[in-house]
PDB file of N, CA, C and O in Angstrom:
ATOM      1  N   MET A   1       0.877  -1.200   0.030  1.00  0.00           N
ATOM      2  CA  MET A   1       0.022  -0.056   0.015  1.00  0.00           C
ATOM      3  C   MET A   1       0.865   1.281  -0.053  1.00  0.00           C
ATOM      4  O   MET A   1       0.665   2.190  -0.859  1.00  0.00           O
ATOM      5  N   ARG A   2       1.839   1.252   0.926  1.00  0.00           N
ATOM      6  CA  ARG A   2       2.822   2.415   0.909  1.00  0.00           C
ATOM      7  C   ARG A   2       3.536   2.620  -0.413  1.00  0.00           C
ATOM      8  O   ARG A   2       3.747   3.757  -0.835  1.00  0.00           O
ATOM      9  N   THR A   3       3.914   1.519  -1.080  1.00  0.00           N
ATOM     10  CA  THR A   3       4.546   1.613  -2.286  1.00  0.00           C
ATOM     11  C   THR A   3       3.675   2.344  -3.342  1.00  0.00           C
ATOM     12  O   THR A   3       4.181   3.221  -4.041  1.00  0.00           O
ATOM     13  N   ILE A   4       2.429   2.009  -3.460  1.00  0.00           N
ATOM     14  CA  ILE A   4       1.508   2.557  -4.352  1.00  0.00           C
ATOM     15  C   ILE A   4       1.342   4.071  -4.134  1.00  0.00           C
ATOM     16  O   ILE A   4       1.344   4.900  -5.044  1.00  0.00           O
ATOM     17  N   ILE A   5       1.201   4.333  -2.844  1.00  0.00           N
ATOM     18  CA  ILE A   5       1.051   5.865  -2.487  1.00  0.00           C
ATOM     19  C   ILE A   5       2.365   6.626  -2.920  1.00  0.00           C
ATOM     20  O   ILE A   5       2.323   7.672  -3.568  1.00  0.00           O
ATOM     21  N   THR A   6       3.486   6.045  -2.530  1.00  0.00           N
ATOM     22  CA  THR A   6       4.834   6.622  -2.798  1.00  0.00           C
ATOM     23  C   THR A   6       4.974   6.718  -4.394  1.00  0.00           C
ATOM     24  O   THR A   6       5.459   7.737  -4.885  1.00  0.00           O
ATOM     25  N   LEU A   7       4.603   5.786  -5.100  1.00  0.00           N
ATOM     26  CA  LEU A   7       4.737   5.908  -6.546  1.00  0.00           C
ATOM     27  C   LEU A   7       3.738   6.912  -7.174  1.00  0.00           C
ATOM     28  O   LEU A   7       4.063   7.569  -8.163  1.00  0.00           O
ATOM     29  N   GLY A   8       2.563   7.022  -6.612  1.00  0.00           N
ATOM     30  CA  GLY A   8       1.522   8.038  -6.944  1.00  0.00           C
ATOM     31  C   GLY A   8       2.106   9.379  -6.656  1.00  0.00           C
ATOM     32  O   GLY A   8       2.041  10.228  -7.545  1.00  0.00           O
ATOM     33  N   ILE A   9       2.675   9.673  -5.506  1.00  0.00           N
ATOM     34  CA  ILE A   9       3.134  10.934  -5.091  1.00  0.00           C
ATOM     35  C   ILE A   9       4.420  11.283  -6.015  1.00  0.00           C
ATOM     36  O   ILE A   9       4.531  12.407  -6.505  1.00  0.00           O
ATOM     37  N   GLY A  10       5.247  10.417  -6.200  1.00  0.00           N
ATOM     38  CA  GLY A  10       6.335  10.485  -7.184  1.00  0.00           C
ATOM     39  C   GLY A  10       5.926  10.944  -8.562  1.00  0.00           C
ATOM     40  O   GLY A  10       6.481  11.883  -9.133  1.00  0.00           O
ATOM     41  N   PHE A  11       4.933  10.242  -9.072  1.00  0.00           N
ATOM     42  CA  PHE A  11       4.489  10.477 -10.424  1.00  0.00           C
ATOM     43  C   PHE A  11       3.877  11.915 -10.373  1.00  0.00           C
ATOM     44  O   PHE A  11       4.164  12.724 -11.255  1.00  0.00           O
ATOM     45  N   TRP A  12       3.079  12.222  -9.398  1.00  0.00           N
ATOM     46  CA  TRP A  12       2.455  13.593  -9.370  1.00  0.00           C
ATOM     47  C   TRP A  12       3.533  14.688  -9.289  1.00  0.00           C
ATOM     48  O   TRP A  12       3.431  15.712  -9.965  1.00  0.00           O
ATOM     49  N   MET A  13       4.583  14.461  -8.444  1.00  0.00           N
ATOM     50  CA  MET A  13       5.606  15.481  -8.345  1.00  0.00           C
ATOM     51  C   MET A  13       6.401  15.616  -9.578  1.00  0.00           C
ATOM     52  O   MET A  13       6.812  16.731  -9.900  1.00  0.00           O
ATOM     53  N   GLY A  14       6.656  14.571 -10.300  1.00  0.00           N
ATOM     54  CA  GLY A  14       7.436  14.602 -11.513  1.00  0.00           C
ATOM     55  C   GLY A  14       6.599  15.248 -12.629  1.00  0.00           C
ATOM     56  O   GLY A  14       7.140  15.893 -13.527  1.00  0.00           O
ATOM     57  N   ARG A  15       5.264  15.064 -12.558  1.00  0.00           N
ATOM     58  CA  ARG A  15       4.381  15.675 -13.519  1.00  0.00           C
ATOM     59  C   ARG A  15       4.371  17.228 -13.277  1.00  0.00           C
ATOM     60  O   ARG A  15       4.392  18.024 -14.216  1.00  0.00           O
ATOM     61  N   GLN A  16       4.337  17.599 -11.992  1.00  0.00           N
ATOM     62  CA  GLN A  16       4.250  19.094 -11.782  1.00  0.00           C
ATOM     63  C   GLN A  16       5.562  19.733 -12.125  1.00  0.00           C
ATOM     64  O   GLN A  16       5.560  20.885 -12.560  1.00  0.00           O
ATOM     65  N   LEU A  17       6.752  19.029 -11.951  1.00  0.00           N
ATOM     66  CA  LEU A  17       7.867  19.656 -12.313  1.00  0.00           C
ATOM     67  C   LEU A  17       7.981  19.732 -13.882  1.00  0.00           C
ATOM     68  O   LEU A  17       8.529  20.699 -14.412  1.00  0.00           O
ATOM     69  N   TYR A  18       7.472  18.733 -14.585  1.00  0.00           N
ATOM     70  CA  TYR A  18       7.494  18.937 -16.012  1.00  0.00           C
ATOM     71  C   TYR A  18       6.606  19.987 -16.508  1.00  0.00           C
ATOM     72  O   TYR A  18       6.976  20.730 -17.417  1.00  0.00           O
ATOM     73  N   ILE A  19       5.431  20.094 -15.954  1.00  0.00           N
ATOM     74  CA  ILE A  19       4.493  21.206 -16.364  1.00  0.00           C
ATOM     75  C   ILE A  19       5.083  22.515 -16.126  1.00  0.00           C
ATOM     76  O   ILE A  19       4.994  23.362 -17.015  1.00  0.00           O
ATOM     77  N   ASN A  20       5.724  22.802 -14.941  1.00  0.00           N
ATOM     78  CA  ASN A  20       6.365  23.992 -14.696  1.00  0.00           C
ATOM     79  C   ASN A  20       7.475  24.345 -15.665  1.00  0.00           C
ATOM     80  O   ASN A  20       7.630  25.477 -16.124  1.00  0.00           O
ATOM     81  N   HIS A  21       8.260  23.264 -15.954  1.00  0.00           N
ATOM     82  CA  HIS A  21       9.417  23.431 -16.882  1.00  0.00           C
ATOM     83  C   HIS A  21       8.853  23.767 -18.301  1.00  0.00           C
ATOM     84  O   HIS A  21       9.376  24.656 -18.973  1.00  0.00           O
ATOM     85  N   ASP A  22       7.863  23.104 -18.716  1.00  0.00           N
ATOM     86  CA  ASP A  22       7.267  23.317 -19.919  1.00  0.00           C
ATOM     87  C   ASP A  22       6.642  24.833 -20.056  1.00  0.00           C
ATOM     88  O   ASP A  22       6.755  25.492 -21.089  1.00  0.00           O
ATOM     89  N   LYS A  23       6.011  25.266 -18.949  1.00  0.00           N
ATOM     90  CA  LYS A  23       5.579  26.751 -19.010  1.00  0.00           C
ATOM     91  C   LYS A  23       6.742  27.731 -19.064  1.00  0.00           C
ATOM     92  O   LYS A  23       6.663  28.760 -19.735  1.00  0.00           O
ATOM     93  N   ARG A  24       7.816  27.412 -18.360  1.00  0.00           N
ATOM     94  CA  ARG A  24       8.981  28.280 -18.391  1.00  0.00           C
ATOM     95  C   ARG A  24       9.576  28.335 -19.836  1.00  0.00           C
ATOM     96  O   ARG A  24       9.923  29.411 -20.323  1.00  0.00           O
ATOM     97  N   VAL A  25       9.678  27.253 -20.452  1.00  0.00           N
ATOM     98  CA  VAL A  25      10.234  27.164 -21.773  1.00  0.00           C
ATOM     99  C   VAL A  25       9.276  27.885 -22.800  1.00  0.00           C
ATOM    100  O   VAL A  25       9.718  28.570 -23.722  1.00  0.00           O
ATOM    101  N   ALA A  26       7.983  27.688 -22.581  1.00  0.00           N
ATOM    102  CA  ALA A  26       7.034  28.458 -23.520  1.00  0.00           C
ATOM    103  C   ALA A  26       7.088  29.932 -23.331  1.00  0.00           C
ATOM    104  O   ALA A  26       7.061  30.688 -24.302  1.00  0.00           O
ATOM    105  N   ARG A  27       7.167  30.378 -22.051  1.00  0.00           N
ATOM    106  CA  ARG A  27       7.378  31.915 -21.874  1.00  0.00           C
ATOM    107  C   ARG A  27       8.605  32.307 -22.453  1.00  0.00           C
ATOM    108  O   ARG A  27       8.599  33.341 -23.122  1.00  0.00           O
ATOM    109  N   ALA A  28       9.701  31.646 -22.316  1.00  0.00           N
ATOM    110  CA  ALA A  28      11.008  32.109 -22.884  1.00  0.00           C
ATOM    111  C   ALA A  28      10.869  32.110 -24.411  1.00  0.00           C
ATOM    112  O   ALA A  28      11.340  33.053 -25.047  1.00  0.00           O
ATOM    113  N   ARG A  29      10.278  31.152 -24.995  1.00  0.00           N
ATOM    114  CA  ARG A  29      10.038  31.164 -26.578  1.00  0.00           C
ATOM    115  C   ARG A  29       9.163  32.325 -26.881  1.00  0.00           C
ATOM    116  O   ARG A  29       9.467  33.002 -27.863  1.00  0.00           O
ATOM    117  N   GLU A  30       8.120  32.655 -26.183  1.00  0.00           N
ATOM    118  CA  GLU A  30       7.243  33.706 -26.465  1.00  0.00           C
ATOM    119  C   GLU A  30       7.948  34.992 -26.372  1.00  0.00           C
ATOM    120  O   GLU A  30       7.778  35.831 -27.257  1.00  0.00           O
ATOM    121  N   ALA A  31       8.764  35.229 -25.322  1.00  0.00           N
ATOM    122  CA  ALA A  31       9.532  36.427 -25.205  1.00  0.00           C
ATOM    123  C   ALA A  31      10.528  36.668 -26.206  1.00  0.00           C
ATOM    124  O   ALA A  31      10.753  37.804 -26.625  1.00  0.00           O
ATOM    125  N   LYS A  32      11.191  35.550 -26.645  1.00  0.00           N
ATOM    126  CA  LYS A  32      12.163  35.669 -27.755  1.00  0.00           C
ATOM    127  C   LYS A  32      11.464  36.087 -29.048  1.00  0.00           C
ATOM    128  O   LYS A  32      11.957  36.942 -29.783  1.00  0.00           O
ATOM    129  N   LEU A  33      10.303  35.468 -29.315  1.00  0.00           N
ATOM    130  CA  LEU A  33       9.522  35.653 -30.483  1.00  0.00           C
ATOM    131  C   LEU A  33       9.072  37.107 -30.538  1.00  0.00           C
ATOM    132  O   LEU A  33       9.149  37.756 -31.582  1.00  0.00           O
ATOM    133  N   LYS A  34       8.582  37.627 -29.353  1.00  0.00           N
ATOM    134  CA  LYS A  34       8.156  39.077 -29.277  1.00  0.00           C
ATOM    135  C   LYS A  34       9.284  39.981 -29.519  1.00  0.00           C
ATOM    136  O   LYS A  34       9.111  40.969 -30.232  1.00  0.00           O
ATOM    137  N   GLN A  35      10.472  39.723 -28.968  1.00  0.00           N
ATOM    138  CA  GLN A  35      11.621  40.588 -29.281  1.00  0.00           C
ATOM    139  C   GLN A  35      11.921  40.676 -30.743  1.00  0.00           C
ATOM    140  O   GLN A  35      12.128  41.758 -31.293  1.00  0.00           O
ATOM    141  N   ARG A  36      11.944  39.482 -31.393  1.00  0.00           N
ATOM    142  CA  ARG A  36      12.183  39.485 -32.844  1.00  0.00           C
ATOM    143  C   ARG A  36      11.128  40.246 -33.584  1.00  0.00           C
ATOM    144  O   ARG A  36      11.421  41.025 -34.491  1.00  0.00           O
ATOM    145  N   LEU A  37       9.886  40.017 -33.191  1.00  0.00           N
ATOM    146  CA  LEU A  37       8.809  40.707 -33.856  1.00  0.00           C
ATOM    147  C   LEU A  37       8.904  42.257 -33.686  1.00  0.00           C
ATOM    148  O   LEU A  37       8.691  43.014 -34.633  1.00  0.00           O
ATOM    149  N   ILE A  38       9.224  42.681 -32.469  1.00  0.00           N
ATOM    150  CA  ILE A  38       9.357  44.162 -32.193  1.00  0.00           C
ATOM    151  C   ILE A  38      10.438  44.604 -33.104  1.00  0.00           C
ATOM    152  O   ILE A  38      10.263  45.610 -33.791  1.00  0.00           O
ATOM    153  N   ALA A  39      11.583  43.903 -33.165  1.00  0.00           N
ATOM    154  CA  ALA A  39      12.694  44.469 -33.932  1.00  0.00           C
ATOM    155  C   ALA A  39      12.399  44.434 -35.384  1.00  0.00           C
ATOM    156  O   ALA A  39      12.874  45.300 -36.119  1.00  0.00           O
ATOM    157  N   PHE A  40      11.637  43.478 -35.845  1.00  0.00           N
ATOM    158  CA  PHE A  40      11.181  43.569 -37.306  1.00  0.00           C
ATOM    159  C   PHE A  40      10.259  44.797 -37.525  1.00  0.00           C
ATOM    160  O   PHE A  40      10.429  45.519 -38.508  1.00  0.00           O
ATOM    161  N   LEU A  41       9.341  45.023 -36.669  1.00  0.00           N
ATOM    162  CA  LEU A  41       8.377  46.004 -36.794  1.00  0.00           C
ATOM    163  C   LEU A  41       9.070  47.389 -36.706  1.00  0.00           C
ATOM    164  O   LEU A  41       8.666  48.295 -37.435  1.00  0.00           O
ATOM    165  N   LYS A  42      10.101  47.591 -35.843  1.00  0.00           N
ATOM    166  CA  LYS A  42      10.903  48.776 -35.808  1.00  0.00           C
ATOM    167  C   LYS A  42      11.668  49.040 -37.099  1.00  0.00           C
ATOM    168  O   LYS A  42      11.866  50.172 -37.541  1.00  0.00           O
ATOM    169  N   GLU A  43      12.057  47.979 -37.636  1.00  0.00           N
ATOM    170  CA  GLU A  43      12.910  48.118 -38.968  1.00  0.00           C
ATOM    171  C   GLU A  43      11.884  48.488 -40.018  1.00  0.00           C
ATOM    172  O   GLU A  43      12.272  49.233 -40.918  1.00  0.00           O
ATOM    173  N   LYS A  44      10.613  48.068 -40.029  1.00  0.00           N
ATOM    174  CA  LYS A  44       9.696  48.438 -41.153  1.00  0.00           C
ATOM    175  C   LYS A  44       9.086  49.679 -40.853  1.00  0.00           C
ATOM    176  O   LYS A  44       8.913  50.459 -41.789  1.00  0.00           O
ATOM    177  N   ASP A  45       8.686  50.037 -39.577  1.00  0.00           N
ATOM    178  CA  ASP A  45       7.895  51.255 -39.343  1.00  0.00           C
ATOM    179  C   ASP A  45       8.443  51.790 -37.991  1.00  0.00           C
ATOM    180  O   ASP A  45       8.183  51.214 -36.935  1.00  0.00           O
ATOM    181  N   PRO A  46       9.192  52.882 -38.055  1.00  0.00           N
ATOM    182  CA  PRO A  46       9.797  53.377 -36.809  1.00  0.00           C
ATOM    183  C   PRO A  46       8.854  54.109 -35.834  1.00  0.00           C
ATOM    184  O   PRO A  46       9.371  54.768 -34.931  1.00  0.00           O
ATOM    185  N   LYS A  47       7.554  54.050 -35.940  1.00  0.00           N
ATOM    186  CA  LYS A  47       6.668  54.673 -35.042  1.00  0.00           C
ATOM    187  C   LYS A  47       6.645  53.864 -33.795  1.00  0.00           C
ATOM    188  O   LYS A  47       6.137  52.742 -33.799  1.00  0.00           O
ATOM    189  N   GLN A  48       7.198  54.410 -32.674  1.00  0.00           N
ATOM    190  CA  GLN A  48       7.381  53.613 -31.386  1.00  0.00           C
ATOM    191  C   GLN A  48       6.106  53.290 -30.709  1.00  0.00           C
ATOM    192  O   GLN A  48       5.944  52.194 -30.174  1.00  0.00           O
ATOM    193  N   ASN A  49       5.166  54.239 -30.714  1.00  0.00           N
ATOM    194  CA  ASN A  49       3.929  54.034 -29.906  1.00  0.00           C
ATOM    195  C   ASN A  49       3.070  52.933 -30.442  1.00  0.00           C
ATOM    196  O   ASN A  49       2.313  52.316 -29.693  1.00  0.00           O
ATOM    197  N   GLN A  50       3.165  52.672 -31.709  1.00  0.00           N
ATOM    198  CA  GLN A  50       2.229  51.630 -32.206  1.00  0.00           C
ATOM    199  C   GLN A  50       2.869  50.210 -32.279  1.00  0.00           C
ATOM    200  O   GLN A  50       2.156  49.219 -32.435  1.00  0.00           O
ATOM    201  N   ILE A  51       4.176  50.128 -32.168  1.00  0.00           N
ATOM    202  CA  ILE A  51       4.918  48.822 -32.317  1.00  0.00           C
ATOM    203  C   ILE A  51       4.535  47.878 -31.216  1.00  0.00           C
ATOM    204  O   ILE A  51       4.293  46.714 -31.535  1.00  0.00           O
ATOM    205  N   GLU A  52       4.449  48.240 -29.957  1.00  0.00           N
ATOM    206  CA  GLU A  52       4.214  47.344 -28.823  1.00  0.00           C
ATOM    207  C   GLU A  52       2.720  46.910 -29.005  1.00  0.00           C
ATOM    208  O   GLU A  52       2.404  45.735 -28.822  1.00  0.00           O
ATOM    209  N   LYS A  53       1.780  47.882 -29.375  1.00  0.00           N
ATOM    210  CA  LYS A  53       0.377  47.441 -29.505  1.00  0.00           C
ATOM    211  C   LYS A  53       0.231  46.502 -30.663  1.00  0.00           C
ATOM    212  O   LYS A  53      -0.627  45.623 -30.579  1.00  0.00           O
ATOM    213  N   GLN A  54       0.983  46.594 -31.747  1.00  0.00           N
ATOM    214  CA  GLN A  54       0.836  45.704 -32.899  1.00  0.00           C
ATOM    215  C   GLN A  54       1.424  44.338 -32.517  1.00  0.00           C
ATOM    216  O   GLN A  54       0.847  43.318 -32.895  1.00  0.00           O
ATOM    217  N   ALA A  55       2.502  44.276 -31.812  1.00  0.00           N
ATOM    218  CA  ALA A  55       3.219  43.025 -31.401  1.00  0.00           C
ATOM    219  C   ALA A  55       2.082  42.286 -30.444  1.00  0.00           C
ATOM    220  O   ALA A  55       1.779  41.108 -30.632  1.00  0.00           O
ATOM    221  N   ASN A  56       1.580  42.967 -29.566  1.00  0.00           N
ATOM    222  CA  ASN A  56       0.623  42.283 -28.630  1.00  0.00           C
ATOM    223  C   ASN A  56      -0.601  41.775 -29.391  1.00  0.00           C
ATOM    224  O   ASN A  56      -1.156  40.718 -29.091  1.00  0.00           O
ATOM    225  N   GLN A  57      -0.998  42.569 -30.387  1.00  0.00           N
ATOM    226  CA  GLN A  57      -2.221  42.133 -31.153  1.00  0.00           C
ATOM    227  C   GLN A  57      -1.883  40.975 -32.020  1.00  0.00           C
ATOM    228  O   GLN A  57      -2.745  40.118 -32.213  1.00  0.00           O
ATOM    229  N   LEU A  58      -0.750  40.875 -32.540  1.00  0.00           N
ATOM    230  CA  LEU A  58      -0.244  39.773 -33.433  1.00  0.00           C
ATOM    231  C   LEU A  58      -0.027  38.508 -32.664  1.00  0.00           C
ATOM    232  O   LEU A  58      -0.330  37.421 -33.154  1.00  0.00           O
ATOM    233  N   LEU A  59       0.502  38.630 -31.444  1.00  0.00           N
ATOM    234  CA  LEU A  59       0.715  37.425 -30.544  1.00  0.00           C
ATOM    235  C   LEU A  59      -0.469  37.070 -29.769  1.00  0.00           C
ATOM    236  O   LEU A  59      -0.459  36.028 -29.114  1.00  0.00           O
ATOM    237  N   GLY A  60      -1.547  37.881 -29.780  1.00  0.00           N
ATOM    238  CA  GLY A  60      -2.776  37.526 -29.034  1.00  0.00           C
ATOM    239  C   GLY A  60      -2.696  37.810 -27.620  1.00  0.00           C
ATOM    240  O   GLY A  60      -3.400  37.165 -26.842  1.00  0.00           O
ATOM    241  N   ASN A  61      -1.884  38.741 -27.194  1.00  0.00           N
ATOM    242  CA  ASN A  61      -1.780  39.046 -25.763  1.00  0.00           C
ATOM    243  C   ASN A  61      -2.607  40.203 -25.361  1.00  0.00           C
ATOM    244  O   ASN A  61      -2.619  40.576 -24.188  1.00  0.00           O
TER     245      ASN A  61
END
């Protein structure tokens, strides 16, 4: 009985670690993509006040 409970807790903890890691990786990718998008928009249109708004609109934030 203890073995099953220990395995269940271990599985749950491992899953939580993986989920948190996956979220961090996704946030890092999104931030990198947003930086690249902003750099591209600055290159094409130097209006600073609209760039951040366009980037958020394109990324769905």
